[in-house]
C-alpha positions in Angstrom: 21.9 -21.0 -25.1 20.3 -19.3 -22.5 21.5 -17.5 -19.4 21.4 -19.4 -16.0 18.7 -17.8 -13.8 18.3 -17.9 -10.4 14.9 -19.4 -8.9 13.8 -15.7 -8.6 15.0 -15.0 -12.1 13.0 -17.8 -13.6 9.9 -16.8 -12.0 10.3 -13.4 -13.1 10.2 -14.1 -16.7 6.6 -14.6 -16.4 5.3 -11.1 -15.7 2.2 -10.7 -13.2 -1.1 -10.7 -14.5 -1.6 -7.1 -13.4 1.7 -6.2 -14.9 0.7 -7.9 -18.3 -2.8 -5.7 -17.9 -1.1 -2.5 -17.4 1.5 -2.6 -20.1 -1.2 -3.8 -22.7 -3.3 -0.7 -21.5 -0.8 1.8 -21.1 0.7 1.0 -24.7 -2.4 2.5 -26.2 -4.0 4.8 -23.5 -5.7 7.8 -25.1 -5.0 11.0 -22.7 -8.3 12.8 -22.5 -10.2 10.0 -23.5 -9.8 6.7 -21.8 -10.0 6.6 -18.0 -7.9 5.5 -15.7 -9.6 3.8 -12.3 -7.0 1.0 -12.1 -3.4 2.2 -11.5 -3.1 3.4 -7.9 -1.5 6.9 -9.0 -2.2 9.9 -6.5 -4.0 12.9 -8.5 -1.3 15.4 -9.9 -3.4 18.3 -8.4 -2.1 17.2 -4.9 1.3 17.3 -5.4 2.9 20.5 -4.2 4.9 21.3 -7.0 5.8 24.8 -5.4 6.7 23.6 -2.2 9.0 20.9 -3.8 10.6 23.7 -5.9 11.4 25.6 -2.6 12.7 22.5 -1.0 15.1 21.9 -3.8 16.2 25.4 -3.6 16.6 25.4 0.1 18.6 22.4 0.2 21.0 23.4 -2.7 21.3 26.7 -0.9 22.4 25.4 2.6 25.6 23.6 2.2 26.2 23.5 5.9 22.9 21.8 7.0 22.5 19.9 4.0 26.2 18.9 3.9 27.0 17.0 0.5 23.4 16.8 -0.4 24.4 15.9 -3.9 26.7 13.1 -2.9 26.3 9.7 -1.6 24.4 9.3 2.0 24.6 6.8 4.5 22.7 3.5 4.3 20.7 4.2 7.5 19.0 7.5 5.8 19.6 11.2 6.2 20.3 12.1 10.0 18.0 15.6 8.9 15.4 13.3 7.5 15.2 10.7 10.4 14.9 13.8 12.9 12.4 15.2 11.0 10.1 12.1 10.7 10.6 11.9 14.7 9.4 15.5 15.3 6.9 15.1 12.5 5.3 12.0 14.7 5.2 13.6 17.9 4.2 17.0 16.9 0.9 15.8 14.9 0.2 12.8 17.3 -0.1 10.6 14.3 -0.4 6.9 15.8 -0.4 8.2 19.2 2.9 7.6 19.7 5.0 9.1 22.8 8.4 10.3 23.0 9.6 7.3 25.3 8.1 4.8 22.6 10.0 6.5 19.8 13.0 7.1 21.5 13.2 3.3 22.1 12.6 2.6 18.4 15.2 2.8 15.6 14.0 4.5 12.1 15.5 3.9 9.0 15.1 5.0 5.4 14.9 2.2 2.6 16.8 2.5 -0.7 13.6 3.4 -3.0 10.5 4.2 -1.3 8.4 1.8 0.8 8.5 -1.0 -2.0 11.9 -1.3 -1.5 11.4 -1.6 2.4 9.2 -4.7 1.4 11.7 -6.0 -1.0 14.3 -5.8 1.5 12.2 -7.7 3.9 11.8 -10.3 1.7 15.9 -10.6 1.1 16.8 -10.6 4.7 14.0 -13.0 6.3 14.4 -16.7 6.0 11.6 -18.0 3.2 8.5 -19.4 4.9 4.7 -18.7 5.2 3.8 -14.9 5.2 0.5 -14.5 6.6 -1.4 -11.5 5.2 -5.2 -10.8 4.5 -7.7 -11.7 1.7 -8.0 -9.4 -0.5 -4.2 -9.2 -0.3 -1.9 -6.6 -1.5 -1.2 -8.4 -4.8 1.8 -6.6 -5.9 3.9 -7.6 -2.8 2.5 -10.8 -2.4 3.1 -11.7 -5.8 6.9 -10.7 -5.4 6.8 -12.7 -2.2 6.1 -15.8 -4.2 9.0 -15.3 -6.6 11.3 -14.7 -4.0 10.2 -18.3 -2.8 7.6 -17.5 0.1 4.3 -19.3 0.4 1.6 -16.5 1.1 -1.2 -17.6 3.3 -4.2 -15.2 2.9 -6.9 -15.1 5.5 -10.2 -13.4 5.0 -10.9 -9.9 6.4 -14.1 -8.8 7.8 -14.9 -5.1 8.6 -12.1 -4.5 11.1 -9.5 -6.1 8.9 -7.9 -9.9 9.2 -10.6 -12.3 10.8 -8.8 -13.4 13.9 -10.9 -16.5 14.3 -10.2 -17.6 10.7 -6.4 -16.8 11.4 -6.4 -19.2 14.6 -7.7 -22.0 12.2 -5.4 -21.2 9.6 -2.3 -21.1 11.8 -3.1 -24.5 13.5 -0.7 -27.2 12.4 1.7 -24.9 10.5 4.4 -25.8 12.9 7.4 -23.2 12.6 6.9 -22.4 8.7 5.7 -18.6 9.7 8.4 -16.4 8.4 6.3 -13.0 9.3 3.0 -11.4 9.4 2.4 -8.6 6.9 -1.0 -6.1 7.1 -1.5 -3.0 5.2 -3.5 -0.9 7.7 -5.6 0.5 5.2 -5.8 -2.5 3.0 -5.0 -2.1 -0.5 -7.1 -3.2 -2.6 -10.2 -3.3 -0.1 -9.4 0.0 1.6 -10.7 -1.9 4.8 -9.4 0.2 7.7 -7.8 -2.3 10.4 -9.4 -1.4 13.7 -7.1 -0.4 16.7 -8.6 -3.1 18.5 -8.0 -5.7 15.7 -4.3 -4.3 15.4 -3.8 -5.2 18.9 -5.3 -8.5 18.4 -2.9 -9.4 15.8 0.1 -8.4 17.6 -1.0 -10.8 20.4 -1.3 -13.7 17.9 2.3 -13.1 16.9 3.6 -12.7 20.2 1.7 -15.9 21.1 3.3 -17.9 18.1 6.8 -16.2 19.0 6.7 -17.4 22.5 5.4 -20.9 21.6 8.4 -21.3 19.3 11.1 -19.7 20.9 11.7 -17.3 18.3 10.9 -13.6 17.5 8.3 -13.5 14.5 8.0 -10.2 12.9 4.6 -8.4 12.3 4.9 -5.9 9.5 2.5 -3.2 9.4 2.3 -1.4 6.3 1.1 2.3 6.9 0.8 3.2 3.4 -2.3 5.1 3.4 -2.7 6.1 7.1 -1.6 9.9 6.5 -5.0 9.7 4.2 -7.7 9.0 6.7 -10.3 11.7 5.5 -13.3 10.5 7.1 -14.3 12.9 10.3 -15.9 9.9 11.9 -13.3 7.4 11.6 -11.2 6.4 14.8 -7.6 7.6 14.5 -5.1 5.1 14.1 -3.1 4.0 17.1 0.4 2.3 16.8 1.2 -0.9 18.8 4.7 -0.2 19.1 4.3 1.0 23.0 2.5 -2.3 23.4 5.3 -4.7 21.8 7.0 -6.3 24.8 8.5 -8.9 22.7 10.3 -6.3 20.1 8.3 -8.1 17.0 6.3 -4.9 15.6 7.6 -2.9 12.8 5.8 -0.2 10.9 6.5 0.7 7.0 6.0 4.3 6.2 6.0 6.5 3.0 5.5 10.3 1.8 4.5 9.1 -1.6 0.7 9.3 -1.2 1.0 13.1 0.5 4.1 14.7 -0.9 5.1 13.0 -4.2 5.4 9.4 -5.4 8.8 10.5 -7.0 10.4 11.4 -3.8 10.7 7.7 -3.3 10.7 7.9 0.7 10.1 4.5 2.4 10.8 4.1 6.1 11.2 1.5 8.8 10.1 1.9 12.0 10.6 -0.6 15.0 13.2 -2.3 17.6 16.7 -2.1 17.0 18.6 -5.7 16.5 19.7 -8.0 13.5 16.7 -7.6 11.4 17.3 -3.6 11.4 21.1 -4.2 11.0 20.4 -6.6 7.9 18.0 -4.0 6.4 20.6 -1.4 6.3 23.2 -3.3 5.0 20.5 -4.3 2.2 20.1 -0.7 1.4 24.0 -0.3 1.1 23.8 -3.3 -1.2 21.3 -1.9 -3.3 22.7 1.4 -4.0 24.5 2.8 -1.0 21.4 4.9 0.3 18.2 6.8 -0.9 19.0 9.7 -2.9 20.2 11.9 -0.4 19.2 15.1 -2.0 15.5 14.0 -2.3 15.9 12.8 1.5 16.9 16.4 2.5 13.9 17.7 0.7 11.6 15.6 2.1 13.1 16.5 5.7 12.5 20.2 4.8 9.0 19.7 3.7 8.1 17.5 6.7 9.4 20.8 9.1 7.8 23.6 7.2 4.9 22.4 4.8 3.4 19.0 5.9 0.5 19.9 8.0 -0.9 22.4 5.4 -0.3 19.4 2.8 -1.8 17.0 5.0 -5.0 19.1 5.3 -5.4 20.2 1.5 -4.6 16.4 0.1 -7.5 14.7 2.8 -9.7 17.8 2.1 -9.6 16.8 -1.5 -9.5 13.0 -1.4 -12.7 13.5 1.0 -14.7 15.4 -1.5 -14.0 12.8 -4.0 -14.7 10.0 -1.9 -18.1 11.2 -1.0 -19.0 12.1 -4.5 -17.9 9.1 -5.8 -19.7 7.0 -3.3 -22.9 8.7 -4.2 -22.1 8.0 -7.9 -21.7 4.2 -7.4 -24.8 4.0 -5.3 -26.4 5.8 -8.2 -25.3 4.0 -11.2 -24.2 0.3 -9.8 -26.3 0.1 -6.6 -28.8 -2.5 -7.9 -25.9 -4.6 -9.1 -24.0 -4.8 -5.9 -23.7 -7.0 -3.0 -21.0 -4.7 -1.1 -18.8 -1.7 -1.4 -16.3 -1.1 0.8 -13.6 1.9 1.2 -14.1 5.6 1.3 -13.0 6.6 4.8 -9.2 6.5 3.9 -6.8 6.0 0.8 -8.6 6.3 -2.4 -10.1 3.0 -3.3 -13.3 1.7 -3.5 -13.9 -2.4 -3.6 -16.9 -3.6 -5.3 -18.7 -6.8 -5.0 -21.4 -7.8 -7.5 -24.2 -10.2 -6.8 -23.6 -12.0 -9.9 -21.9 -9.8 -12.5 -18.3 -11.3 -13.5 -15.4 -9.0 -13.7 -12.5 -10.7 -14.3 -10.3 -10.3 -17.8 -12.1 -13.0 -19.5 -15.6 -11.6 -18.5 -17.8 -9.8 -21.0 -17.9 -6.9 -18.8 -14.2 -6.4 -18.6 -14.0 -6.8 -22.5 -17.0 -4.4 -23.0 -15.1 -1.7 -21.0 -11.6 -2.3 -22.3 -12.3 -2.6 -26.0 -12.3 0.9 -26.9 -14.9 0.3 -29.8 -15.8 4.0 -30.2 -15.7 5.2 -26.6 -13.6 5.4 -23.7 -12.0 2.4 -22.3 -12.4 2.1 -18.1 -9.4 0.3 -16.7 -9.8 -1.2 -13.2 -8.1 -4.0 -11.2 -10.2 -7.1 -11.3 -10.9 -8.9 -8.3 -9.4 -11.8 -9.6 -5.9 -10.5 -9.5 -6.7 -9.2 -5.7 -7.6 -12.5 -4.0 -5.4 -15.3 -3.6 -6.0 -17.5 -6.3 -5.9 -21.0 -4.0 -7.8 -18.9 -1.1 -11.1 -18.9 0.5 -12.1 -16.1 -1.7 -11.0 -17.3 -5.2 -14.6 -17.8 -6.4 -15.9 -14.5 -4.9 -12.8 -12.5 -6.4 -14.3 -13.3 -10.2 -17.2 -10.8 -9.0 -15.2 -8.2 -7.5 -13.1 -4.9 -8.8 -10.9 -2.4 -7.2 -11.7 1.3 -8.3 -9.3 4.0 -7.7 -10.9 7.8 -7.4 -7.0 8.7 -6.9 -6.0 9.6 -10.3 -9.0 10.7 -12.4 -11.1 14.0 -11.6 -14.7 13.4 -10.6 -16.4 14.1 -13.8 -14.3 11.5 -15.5 -14.8 9.0 -12.6 -18.7 9.4 -12.9 -18.3 9.1 -16.6 -16.8 5.6 -16.0 -19.4 4.7 -13.7 -21.9 5.1 -16.4 -20.2 3.1 -18.8 -19.9 0.4 -16.1 -23.7 0.6 -15.5 -24.0 0.3 -19.5 -21.9 -2.6 -19.6 -23.4 -4.2 -16.5 -27.0 -3.6 -18.1 -25.8 -5.4 -21.4 -24.4 -8.0 -19.5 -27.5 -8.8 -17.5 -29.7 -8.9 -20.8 -27.5 -11.2 -22.3 
């Protein structure tokens, strides 16, 4: 006899390919020997432990400002944190948001990081088609499909989702589009969505909304926007000020610049039924995000964030330059394209002929561990939509993270990749 599961429960009994790979590798990962270029963890050296300790003591020591910090909080989020986030956005000019625009928008805190905000969206929006980029954020897209959504992945170019390809794919879909979802520094490809393309996507969503007489949300995931470390890159510009139809939302997180364990995820956008439903979902999921860590995050935003942003981005910039040089030196002859290196901490590689999927000789050589370090990466086959335009190309692609490991380990992994690629070429 078995438990009667929901459709989502039945779909969840089979773990995703990435989950299976990570679990298998983590079970026998040898610290100091094997090299993790796969899991998108932040570098431990970027986590400001001393500042976190200071914030903890400040919150615990001020029962007036941080009232009942160890108790349950409200489902909308800590008032202190929300106010600190608003001050942070205005003070730093991130997204070029002005006070008037920010005052018109509602800001809420999810139950457990940005992932929980995305999961809540999948709970409160009626199932349908989610339009996203290809390569896609495979973790969320897999979850959406388990929730009963259909994912429409549109190939990207150097600026993000290709608008001409998007128009072709939208034609004939009728009213089946549930929402648009775009990671502005794409995970996995690290393609930076240009400000021009961001406005273009808003116009597409607005046009479709007008044609169908309903608001179709467009959700911009800003997970890596605080890690824009290329001095020549164009600063990001939010489209919230231009959103006349009240359909644009921005998902934010502090995980990449403070600490993932704080689990702070936010949603900024127009007030209305969707926001009300999101707040109720937070209440249903656990009343609120842990109030104590929300208060810590608010304290850090008011006292330490500028120095932390500078330090983190300087560190990732140094790594990005060193790793790019290493990629060109070791893998250059094998590569058709290398994307990334301006923001976030990923490079996305496309090989001329070399296959990188889990059944490939290249993958097997790097993960066997026979007398040498194992190297973990994310195969492109996991990143592209299995039934999309890039399914074939994805078998020759991989995502490489330079976030977690130090540069010497990454360069060593690249040498091992070169050795494996050379052996595969000779075979």
